[in-house]
FIZAPA-402377 format. One record per residue (C-alpha): residue number from 1; residue in three letters; z, x, y. Coordinates in steps of 0.25 Angstrom, whole numbers, padded with zeros to 4 digits. Layout:
BEGIN
+-----+---------+-------+-------+-------+
! num ! residuo !     w !     u !     v !
+-----+---------+-------+-------+-------+
! NUM !     Ala !     Z !     X !     Y !
...
+-----+---------+-------+-------+-------+
//
This chain:
BEGIN
+-----+---------+-------+-------+-------+
! num ! residuo !     w !     u !     v !
+-----+---------+-------+-------+-------+
!   1 !     Met !  0449 !  0391 !  0377 !
!   2 !     Ser !  0436 !  0398 !  0380 !
!   3 !     Arg !  0426 !  0407 !  0369 !
!   4 !     Thr !  0410 !  0404 !  0369 !
!   5 !     Asn !  0402 !  0395 !  0359 !
!   6 !     Lys !  0389 !  0398 !  0355 !
!   7 !     Val !  0379 !  0388 !  0355 !
!   8 !     Arg !  0364 !  0388 !  0351 !
!   9 !     Val !  0356 !  0376 !  0360 !
!  10 !     Glu !  0341 !  0374 !  0356 !
!  11 !     Asn !  0333 !  0367 !  0365 !
!  12 !     Pro !  0343 !  0365 !  0375 !
!  13 !     Gln !  0342 !  0354 !  0385 !
!  14 !     Gly !  0330 !  0350 !  0379 !
!  15 !     Gly !  0323 !  0365 !  0382 !
!  16 !     Lys !  0320 !  0374 !  0372 !
!  17 !     Gly !  0324 !  0386 !  0365 !
!  18 !     Tyr !  0340 !  0388 !  0365 !
!  19 !     Leu !  0352 !  0391 !  0373 !
!  20 !     Ile !  0364 !  0397 !  0368 !
!  21 !     Arg !  0376 !  0392 !  0377 !
!  22 !     Glu !  0389 !  0399 !  0375 !
!  23 !     Ser !  0401 !  0389 !  0380 !
!  24 !     Leu !  0413 !  0397 !  0386 !
!  25 !     Phe !  0422 !  0387 !  0384 !
!  26 !     Glu !  0425 !  0379 !  0370 !
!  27 !     Glu !  0422 !  0365 !  0369 !
!  28 !     Gly !  0435 !  0355 !  0375 !
!  29 !     Cys !  0438 !  0369 !  0384 !
!  30 !     Phe !  0430 !  0367 !  0398 !
!  31 !     Pro !  0436 !  0363 !  0411 !
!  32 !     Glu !  0436 !  0348 !  0412 !
!  33 !     Asn !  0423 !  0349 !  0422 !
!  34 !     Ile !  0416 !  0359 !  0413 !
!  35 !     Ser !  0406 !  0353 !  0404 !
!  36 !     Leu !  0401 !  0368 !  0399 !
!  37 !     Tyr !  0402 !  0384 !  0403 !
!  38 !     Ala !  0393 !  0392 !  0394 !
!  39 !     Arg !  0382 !  0405 !  0394 !
!  40 !     Ile !  0369 !  0398 !  0389 !
!  41 !     Thr !  0358 !  0408 !  0385 !
!  42 !     Leu !  0344 !  0402 !  0384 !
!  43 !     Gly !  0335 !  0408 !  0376 !
!  44 !     Pro !  0322 !  0415 !  0377 !
!  45 !     His !  0312 !  0405 !  0382 !
!  46 !     Ser !  0321 !  0392 !  0381 !
!  47 !     Thr !  0324 !  0382 !  0388 !
!  48 !     Leu !  0337 !  0374 !  0394 !
!  49 !     Gly !  0332 !  0360 !  0396 !
!  50 !     Tyr !  0329 !  0353 !  0410 !
!  51 !     His !  0344 !  0343 !  0409 !
!  52 !     Leu !  0352 !  0336 !  0420 !
!  53 !     His !  0366 !  0336 !  0424 !
!  54 !     Glu !  0370 !  0321 !  0428 !
!  55 !     Thr !  0385 !  0323 !  0427 !
!  56 !     Asn !  0386 !  0337 !  0427 !
!  57 !     Ala !  0384 !  0351 !  0433 !
!  58 !     Glu !  0379 !  0366 !  0427 !
!  59 !     Thr !  0378 !  0378 !  0433 !
!  60 !     Tyr !  0372 !  0392 !  0428 !
!  61 !     Phe !  0374 !  0408 !  0430 !
!  62 !     Val !  0362 !  0416 !  0424 !
!  63 !     Leu !  0369 !  0426 !  0417 !
!  64 !     Lys !  0355 !  0432 !  0411 !
!  65 !     Gly !  0340 !  0429 !  0409 !
!  66 !     Glu !  0331 !  0423 !  0419 !
!  67 !     Ala !  0326 !  0407 !  0416 !
!  68 !     Ile !  0319 !  0396 !  0424 !
!  69 !     Tyr !  0330 !  0386 !  0430 !
!  70 !     Asn !  0326 !  0372 !  0432 !
!  71 !     Asp !  0334 !  0367 !  0442 !
!  72 !     Asn !  0331 !  0352 !  0443 !
!  73 !     Gly !  0318 !  0354 !  0443 !
!  74 !     Glu !  0316 !  0365 !  0450 !
!  75 !     Lys !  0315 !  0380 !  0444 !
!  76 !     Arg !  0320 !  0393 !  0445 !
!  77 !     Lys !  0321 !  0407 !  0439 !
!  78 !     Ile !  0335 !  0409 !  0437 !
!  79 !     Gly !  0342 !  0421 !  0433 !
!  80 !     Pro !  0356 !  0431 !  0431 !
!  81 !     Gly !  0365 !  0427 !  0442 !
!  82 !     Glu !  0360 !  0414 !  0446 !
!  83 !     Val !  0367 !  0400 !  0446 !
!  84 !     Thr !  0361 !  0388 !  0444 !
!  85 !     His !  0368 !  0374 !  0448 !
!  86 !     Thr !  0363 !  0362 !  0441 !
!  87 !     Ser !  0372 !  0347 !  0447 !
!  88 !     Gly !  0373 !  0334 !  0444 !
!  89 !     Gly !  0361 !  0326 !  0443 !
!  90 !     Arg !  0352 !  0339 !  0442 !
!  91 !     Gly !  0346 !  0345 !  0430 !
!  92 !     His !  0342 !  0360 !  0426 !
!  93 !     Gly !  0337 !  0369 !  0414 !
!  94 !     Ile !  0331 !  0382 !  0411 !
!  95 !     Glu !  0320 !  0390 !  0406 !
!  96 !     Asn !  0322 !  0402 !  0399 !
!  97 !     Asp !  0308 !  0407 !  0402 !
!  98 !     Gly !  0311 !  0422 !  0395 !
!  99 !     Gly !  0314 !  0428 !  0385 !
! 100 !     Glu !  0326 !  0433 !  0387 !
! 101 !     Glu !  0340 !  0425 !  0387 !
! 102 !     Phe !  0343 !  0417 !  0398 !
! 103 !     Val !  0359 !  0417 !  0398 !
! 104 !     Phe !  0367 !  0409 !  0408 !
! 105 !     Met !  0382 !  0402 !  0411 !
! 106 !     Ala !  0379 !  0386 !  0412 !
! 107 !     Leu !  0393 !  0379 !  0417 !
! 108 !     Ile !  0392 !  0362 !  0416 !
! 109 !     His !  0402 !  0354 !  0425 !
! 110 !     Glu !  0404 !  0340 !  0426 !
! 111 !     Gly !  0402 !  0333 !  0439 !
! 112 !     Gly !  0389 !  0339 !  0443 !
! 113 !     Glu !  0392 !  0345 !  0454 !
! 114 !     Ala !  0391 !  0360 !  0460 !
! 115 !     Leu !  0403 !  0368 !  0456 !
! 116 !     Ser !  0412 !  0374 !  0469 !
+-----+---------+-------+-------+-------+
//
């Protein structure tokens, strides 16, 4: 049912550099309202380009490193232990402006509302 599946993505969401996505479920094994649950490693000096979530929402939990988080146009520094949430109709992106990897958990769920 679950196993790690690593995929390297170049220029993620129109950003620069790379990320490594380690999905924690095999394709088709997600609960019905979850489309992604993964450990994401954003490479040094890489960006996850700004993108919108129209019909779903995404929550991040930071494990390692620091980065600049663009929360619907407002930028702030985030680091280990912090949680971000982007609901439907809003956008976000991440810039790893440092020389080390930035690692976080990502959860995308359908419906676009905050998890309760």
